[in-house]
KOLVOZA-645779 format. One record per residue: chain; x, y negated, z of N, C-alpha, C in turn; residue in three letters; residue number from 1. Coordinates in Angstrom, 1 decimal, always signed. Layout:
R   chain   n.east   n.north     n.up   ca.east   ca.north    ca.up   c.east   c.north     c.up   res     n
R       A        X         Y        Z         X          Y        Z        X         Y        Z   ala   NUM
...
This chain:
R   chain   n.east   n.north     n.up   ca.east   ca.north    ca.up   c.east   c.north     c.up   res     n
R       A    +16.6     -25.0    -31.4     +15.6      -24.8    -30.4    +15.8     -23.4    -29.9   met     1
R       A    +15.8     -23.2    -28.6     +16.0      -21.9    -27.9    +14.7     -21.2    -27.7   gly     2
R       A    +14.8     -20.1    -27.0     +13.7      -19.3    -26.7    +12.9     -20.1    -25.5   lys     3
R       A    +11.6     -20.0    -25.5     +10.8      -20.7    -24.5    +11.1     -20.1    -23.1   pro     4
R       A    +11.1     -20.9    -22.1     +11.3      -20.5    -20.7     +9.9     -20.7    -20.0   lys     5
R       A     +9.7     -19.8    -19.1      +8.5      -20.0    -18.2     +8.6     -21.2    -17.3   val     6
R       A     +7.7     -22.1    -17.4      +7.8      -23.3    -16.6     +6.7     -23.3    -15.5   arg     7
R       A     +5.6     -22.8    -15.8      +4.4      -22.8    -14.9     +3.8     -21.5    -14.8   asp     8
R       A     +3.3     -21.2    -13.6      +2.5      -20.0    -13.5     +1.0     -20.4    -13.6   ile     9
R       A     +0.5     -20.3    -14.8      -0.9      -20.7    -15.1     -1.9     -19.7    -14.5   thr    10
R       A     -3.1     -20.1    -14.4      -4.1      -19.1    -13.9     -4.1     -17.8    -14.7   pro    11
R       A     -3.9     -17.9    -16.0      -3.9      -16.7    -16.8     -2.6     -15.8    -16.5   glu    12
R       A     -1.5     -16.5    -16.3      -0.3      -15.8    -15.9     -0.4     -15.2    -14.5   arg    13
R       A     -1.0     -15.9    -13.6      -1.2      -15.4    -12.3     -2.0     -14.2    -12.3   arg    14
R       A     -3.1     -14.2    -13.1      -3.9      -13.0    -13.2     -3.2     -11.8    -13.8   gln    15
R       A     -2.4     -12.0    -14.8      -1.6      -10.9    -15.4     -0.6     -10.4    -14.3   leu    16
R       A     +0.1     -11.3    -13.6      +1.1      -10.8    -12.6     +0.4     -10.0    -11.5   leu    17
R       A     -0.7     -10.6    -11.0      -1.4       -9.9     -9.9     -1.8      -8.5    -10.4   lys    18
R       A     -2.3      -8.3    -11.6      -2.7       -7.0    -12.1     -1.5      -6.1    -12.2   ala    19
R       A     -0.4      -6.6    -12.7      +0.8       -5.7    -12.8     +1.3      -5.3    -11.4   arg    20
R       A     +1.3      -6.3    -10.5      +1.8       -6.0     -9.1     +1.0      -5.0     -8.5   ile    21
R       A     -0.3      -5.0     -8.7      -1.2       -4.0     -8.1     -1.1      -2.6     -8.7   ala    22
R       A     -0.6      -2.6     -9.9      -0.5       -1.3    -10.6     +0.8      -0.7    -10.6   gln    23
R       A     +1.9      -1.5    -10.5      +3.3       -0.9    -10.6     +4.1      -1.3     -9.3   tyr    24
R       A     +5.2      -0.5     -9.2      +6.1       -0.7     -8.1     +7.2      -1.7     -8.4   ser    25
R       A     +7.9      -2.1     -7.4      +9.0       -3.0     -7.6    +10.1      -2.3     -8.5   ile    26
R       A    +10.2      -1.0     -8.4     +11.2       -0.3     -9.2    +10.8      -0.4    -10.7   asp    27
R       A     +9.5      -0.3    -10.9      +9.0       -0.5    -12.3     +9.3      -1.8    -12.9   asp    28
R       A     +9.2      -2.9    -12.0      +9.5       -4.2    -12.5    +11.0      -4.3    -12.8   phe    29
R       A    +11.8      -3.7    -11.9     +13.3       -3.7    -12.2    +13.5      -3.0    -13.5   val    30
R       A    +12.9      -1.9    -13.8     +13.0       -1.2    -15.0    +12.6      -2.0    -16.2   thr    31
R       A    +11.5      -2.7    -16.1     +11.0       -3.5    -17.2    +12.0      -4.6    -17.5   val    32
R       A    +12.4      -5.3    -16.5     +13.3       -6.5    -16.8    +14.7      -6.0    -17.2   phe    33
R       A    +15.1      -4.8    -16.7     +16.4       -4.2    -17.2    +16.3      -3.8    -18.6   gly    34
R       A    +15.2      -3.2    -19.0     +15.0       -2.8    -20.4    +14.9      -4.0    -21.3   asn    35
R       A    +14.3      -5.1    -20.9     +14.3       -6.3    -21.7    +15.7      -6.8    -21.9   ile    36
R       A    +16.4      -6.9    -20.8     +17.8       -7.4    -20.8    +18.7      -6.6    -21.7   arg    37
R       A    +18.5      -5.3    -21.7     +19.3       -4.4    -22.4    +18.9      -4.1    -23.9   gly    38
R       A    +17.8      -4.7    -24.3     +17.3       -4.5    -25.7    +17.5      -5.7    -26.6   ser    39
R       A    +18.4      -5.5    -27.6     +18.5       -6.6    -28.6    +17.2      -6.9    -29.2   pro    40
R       A    +16.3      -5.9    -29.5     +15.0       -6.2    -30.1    +14.2      -7.1    -29.2   phe    41
R       A    +14.0      -6.7    -27.9     +13.2       -7.5    -27.0    +13.8      -8.9    -26.7   leu    42
R       A    +15.1      -9.0    -26.7     +15.7      -10.3    -26.5    +15.6     -11.2    -27.8   arg    43
R       A    +15.3     -10.6    -28.9     +15.2      -11.4    -30.1    +16.5     -11.5    -30.9   gly    44
R       A    +17.4     -10.6    -30.6     +18.7      -10.7    -31.3    +18.7     -10.1    -32.7   asp    45
R       A    +17.6      -9.4    -33.0     +17.6       -8.7    -34.3    +16.7      -9.4    -35.3   thr    46
R       A    +16.1     -10.5    -34.9     +15.2      -11.2    -35.8    +14.6     -12.4    -35.1   gly    47
R       A    +13.5     -12.9    -35.7     +12.9      -14.1    -35.0    +11.9     -13.8    -34.0   lys    48
R       A    +11.5     -12.5    -33.9     +10.5      -12.1    -32.9    +11.2     -11.7    -31.6   his    49
R       A    +10.6     -12.0    -30.5     +11.2      -11.7    -29.2    +10.1     -11.5    -28.2   phe    50
R       A    +10.5     -10.9    -27.1      +9.6      -10.7    -26.0     +9.4     -11.9    -25.2   cys    51
R       A     +8.1     -12.3    -24.9      +7.9      -13.5    -24.1     +7.3     -12.9    -22.7   thr    52
R       A     +7.3     -13.7    -21.7      +6.8      -13.4    -20.4     +5.4     -12.9    -20.5   phe    53
R       A     +4.5     -13.7    -21.2      +3.1      -13.4    -21.4     +2.9     -12.1    -22.1   asp    54
R       A     +3.7     -11.8    -23.1      +3.6      -10.5    -23.8     +4.0      -9.4    -22.9   trp    55
R       A     +5.1      -9.5    -22.2      +5.6       -8.4    -21.4     +4.6      -8.1    -20.2   ala    56
R       A     +3.9      -9.1    -19.7      +3.0       -8.9    -18.6     +1.7      -8.3    -19.0   met    57
R       A     +1.4      -8.2    -20.2      +0.1       -7.5    -20.6     +0.2      -6.0    -20.4   lys    58
R       A     -0.8      -5.4    -19.9      -0.8       -4.0    -19.4     -0.2      -3.1    -20.4   lys    59
R       A     -0.6      -3.1    -21.7      -0.1       -2.1    -22.7     +1.3      -2.4    -23.0   ala    60
R       A     +1.7      -3.6    -23.0      +3.1       -4.0    -23.3     +4.1      -3.6    -22.2   asn    61
R       A     +3.6      -3.9    -20.9      +4.4       -3.5    -19.8     +4.7      -2.0    -19.8   phe    62
R       A     +3.7      -1.3    -20.1      +3.8       +0.2    -20.1     +4.8      +0.6    -21.3   gln    63
R       A     +4.7      +0.0    -22.4      +5.6       +0.2    -23.5     +7.0      +0.0    -23.1   lys    64
R       A     +7.3      -1.1    -22.4      +8.6       -1.4    -22.0     +9.2      -0.4    -21.0   ile    65
R       A     +8.3      +0.0    -20.0      +8.7       +1.0    -19.1     +9.1      +2.3    -19.8   ile    66
R       A     +8.3      +2.7    -20.8      +8.6       +3.9    -21.5     +9.6      +3.8    -22.6   glu    67
R       A    +10.1      +2.6    -22.9     +11.1       +2.4    -24.0    +10.5      +2.6    -25.3   gly    68
R       A     +9.2      +2.3    -25.5      +8.5       +2.4    -26.7     +8.1      +1.1    -27.3   asn    69
R       A     +9.2      +0.4    -27.8      +8.9       -1.0    -28.3     +9.7      -1.3    -29.5   tyr    70
R       A    +10.2      -0.3    -30.3     +10.7       -0.6    -31.6    +12.2      -0.9    -31.7   gly    71
R       A    +13.0      -0.6    -30.6     +14.4       -0.9    -30.7    +15.1      -0.1    -31.7   asp    72
């Protein structure tokens, strides 16, 4: 079984996305997704825990990823 993929933008996900879009720039999103792609920890390569879309879009976690403060 692989890592879960986002299939639907649920109302909860839509709310998280709208909040992050209102708060951050497109460059911040590029940074976040680049940091996820470049981090074995966030990709789940170092264990069974990995970053999910829902986790990454939460305010505190989004900020952690931008700052590189996620336990790599």
